[in-house]
N, C-alpha and C positions, 0 to 999 in steps of 0.2 A: 504494500500500500504506500501511497505517496500523500503526504499531508501538504495542504496549501494554507499558508498563513494569511490572515487578513491583518494588515499592518497599519499602525498609525505612524505619521511622519515625524517621529522623534528619534534623534540619533545620539548615541554616546560614542564619540569617535576617538580612536587612538591610532598609532602608526600602523598597527597590524590588524585591526578589526573594527567593524561597525556592529553594534548591538542594536537589533531592531526589536522593539517591544510590540508584541502582537495583542490585538483585541480579542480575537476569537479564532478558532481553528475548525476546519471541516475536513474529514477524511474522504479521499477520492479512491474509488476502486479502479485499478488498472485493468482495462478490458483486454481481451485477446484481439489480435488483428482482424479476425473474421467479423467481429462486432463493431468495428470502427466505422464511423461515418464522418469523413472529412468534408466539411461544408465550405463551399466558396460563397462568401457573403455577397449579397446583392450590392450593386454599385450605389454608393452614397452620394447624393447630390447636395451641393450647398452653393447657391447662387449660380455662377457660370462654371463652377468647378465640379469635377467628379473624382471620387476616391474609390479605389479598389483595394481590399485587404486580401492578400494572396498567401494562404498557408503553404509552406513548402514541406509539409509533413510527409506526403506520399513519396517524394523524392528521397527523403531521409530514410523512410522505411524500405524503399527499394535498395538503398545502400546497405542497410542492416541485413536484409535478406541475402544480398549478394556476397557478404563477407562472413556470415554466421557460421559457415562450414570451413572457413579457412583456418588451418592450424598455425601456419606461419603467416605473419601479418605483413609480409613484404609487399603485397599487392594492394593493401588497403588504400593507399594514396591514389592509385590508379582507379580503383572502384569509386572512391569518393568524388574524384574529378568527373568521371563519366556519368555518375548517377545524380550528383548534386551540383557541383560547381559549374560544369559546362552548361547544363540546362538553365541555370540562373544567369550565367553570362550571356547566353543567346537571347534569353527573355528580356534582359534589361539593356545591354549595351551592344550586343553582337560580338562576333569573333574578334574583330579588329580593335574596336574601341575598348573592349573589356579584357584586353590581354593581361592587365595587371591583377585581375581578380584572383587568378590561380595562386599567386604568391602572396596575397594579402593575409595578414595574421588572422583575420576574421574567418578565413576559409581553411584553417589548419584541419587536417584529417582527424576526426574523433576516433579514438581507439577503444574506449570503454563502451562497448556496444550495449551491454545490458542496461547501464544507466541511461544511455542515450535513448534507448527504446522506451524506458519508463518515462523519461521527459516527454517524449512525443505523445505517448498514450495519454498522459495527464493533461497536456496542452489541448489535445483533441476533446477530452472530456469536459474541459472548461472553455471551449472555443466561443460559445455564445457570450459569456460574461466578458471574456477578453476582447472580443470584437466590439462590444458596446463601448467599453472604455476607450478603445482606440478611435472609434468613430466620433465620440464626443470630443476627444482631444483634437482631431483633425478639423472638425467644424469650428471649434473655438479658435484654433490657429488661423483658419481660413477667414473667419470673421474679422480678425485683426489685420491679416496680411494675405489677401487673396493672391492666387497664382495660377499656374497651369494645373492640369489634372495630375494626380499623384497615385502611385502604387506603393503599398506597404507590404513587404514580404516578411512573414513570420517564421522564425527559426527557433529551435531549442538552443541552449548554450552548449558549448563543447565541454563535456564532463571531465576532460583531461586538464582543463585550465579554468577553474572556477573562482580563483582568488579575486580577479577583477570584478566580475559580475556580482559576486557576493558582497563586495565592498560598496557596490553602487545600487544596492536595493533589489538585486535579482533581475535587473533590466539593463540592456545595453543596446546601442544602435550604431549603424553605419549608413551615411548618405552616399549613394552610388551615383546619382545623376540628378538633374533638375526635376525629374518626375518619378524617382524611385529611391526608397530607402529600406533598410533592414531593421527590424526590431527582434532582439533575442530575449526570451523570457525564461527564467528559471521557475518552473511551476511549483517547486517546493518552498519558495521563499519570496516570490516577487511582491513588491510594494505597489499597490494599485495607484497611489498618488504619483509615484515615480514612473510608472508606466505612462501616465498622461504627460508628465513632464518630459520624459524622453521622446515621446512622439512630437511634442512641440519643439524640442531642441533640434531633432533631425529635420523637421519640417522647415525650420529657419535656414538650415544649411541648403536645402533644395531651392529656396527662394534666392539665396545668394548665387547659386549655380545658374539660375534663370538669367542673371544679368550678363552672362557670357564673359565675365572677367576672371574666370577660374584659371589659374595656372597650376597644373598638377605638380610642377617643380617649384612649389612655393617656398618662401623663406620661413624661418622660425617665427618672425613677427607675423606673417600672414596666418600661420596655423594658430598662434596664440589669440589673435584678434578674432579669427573665425569661431573659435570655441567661446570666446567672450561674448560675441554677438548672439550666438545660439542660446547660451545660458541666460543672458540678459532678457532675451525675448521670452523664453520659457518661464523665467522668474516673474516677469511682468504679468503673465497669464495665471500663474500659480504662486502668488506671493506668500502664501502661508505654509508652503512646503519647505522644510529644512533640507538643504542640499549640502552634503559634507564636502564635495569637491570644489565648492566656491567659497567656503569659509575663509576669511582673509588670513594671510600670514601675519605673524607678529611684526611690529615695525622694524625690529632689529633683523629678523630673518628676511623681510622684504628687501631691506637695503643690501644685505649680503647677496641675495639672489640677483639683484640688479647689477651688482659688480660683475657677475658672470654674464648676465643677460646682455648688457650694453655691447659687449665684444662679439656677441653671436647673433644679434637680431637679424642680420641679413644673410645668415648662413642657410644653405639649402641641404646641408649634410643631415641625413636621416638619423645618424647616431647622436648628433648634437641635439636635434629636435627631440629625440627620445629622452635625452637627459632631463629635459624640463617637465616630463611626465613624472619622473622620479629618478634620482641618482644620489643615494646616500654618500657615496665616495666623494662627491663634489659638494656635499651639503645642500643638495636640492631636494626639498620635501616632495612627497607624493602629491600629484595633481597641481604642481606649480603652474603649468601652462594654463589650466582652467582658472586657477585663482588669480593669476596676474592678468589674464585676458579679461576676466569679469571686472576686475578693478579698473582697468584702462577704459573699457567701454562705458562703465557707469560714470567714471570721471568725465568722459567726453559728453555724456548726456547731462551731467550736472552743469557743464559750461555751455551746452547747446540744447536746452530743454525743449525747444520747439521743433527740433529736427524730426520729420516724420519717420515712422518705423521703417518703411521701405527704403528711405534715403540712407539711414545709417546701416541698414542691413547690407546694402550693396556698396557702401563707401569703402575706399581702399584702406588697408591697414595703416599705411603711412599717414593718411589724413585723420584717421581716428586717433592715432597716437599723438600727432603734432598738435591736435586741438584738445588734448586732455591735459591734466596737471602734470603728466609725465612727458610733455612735449620736448622738454630740454634734454631728454635722454635719447632722442632719435639721432642716429648716426649722421654726421654732416658730410 
């Protein structure tokens, strides 16, 4: 059996863990594959926009079936690419544009097949409730910032790497294009409020992509401001949710981080950009990129309070930084 917690948005945060306090629990029976009914929700319309929620559960189950008899796991990556990654790539970006998807960390091959199967079964059993939450978040986001039609692809988490998603309330997301993003949900612990918040966060990324200004070889500054915009947007829609990854650094730690940051703002090096998610060896705390990005964008809005949401969403990172209280730190 898998338990799904109904969680209130209160966090006790430490370096290594987030303690989520639950209101109530309900136990979900895990059905056999023969009894599963994977639903494709109807298209949701809001104004001129249409939203489709697309569960990728059948593809995951196809992968599980294809490798369940494999004693040696050397071909699991091949099966996962054929059954899951390639179909997603073709459905969203095509063979050429989606070349990067195969090597993206979000598509690492799951090896814990039993847990993966339990995740999928539980998500299917709760699909109606999950879909309603996502629909509400899409409509709320669209009312504030309308855009083109969107597709939301639902995946289970990778059971081999649960640390990140557990720290973020059982939900994570990846924006793929201007009209598509992924939401991963851990059915054993997901926070309903953070599911709504994450949908709004990824939705904002897609609106930025609509502007056509996306450079996939972006700088550290670009990536920091991109996350800052998405969290600022989501926090505006859900102001009462406590978000651990945007809690401010102490004044002393912020100054220490900026000493590193000023030298690397224009770097396109993936390793350097990864350092600002977390690198204890350099004294960079977890989620520094989110925390600093959120502080910069909010500082920009404090100085420019009448700027429309769409305008600051598509504004360049350099303009956001230079017109915030951190403007003197932009490289000359």
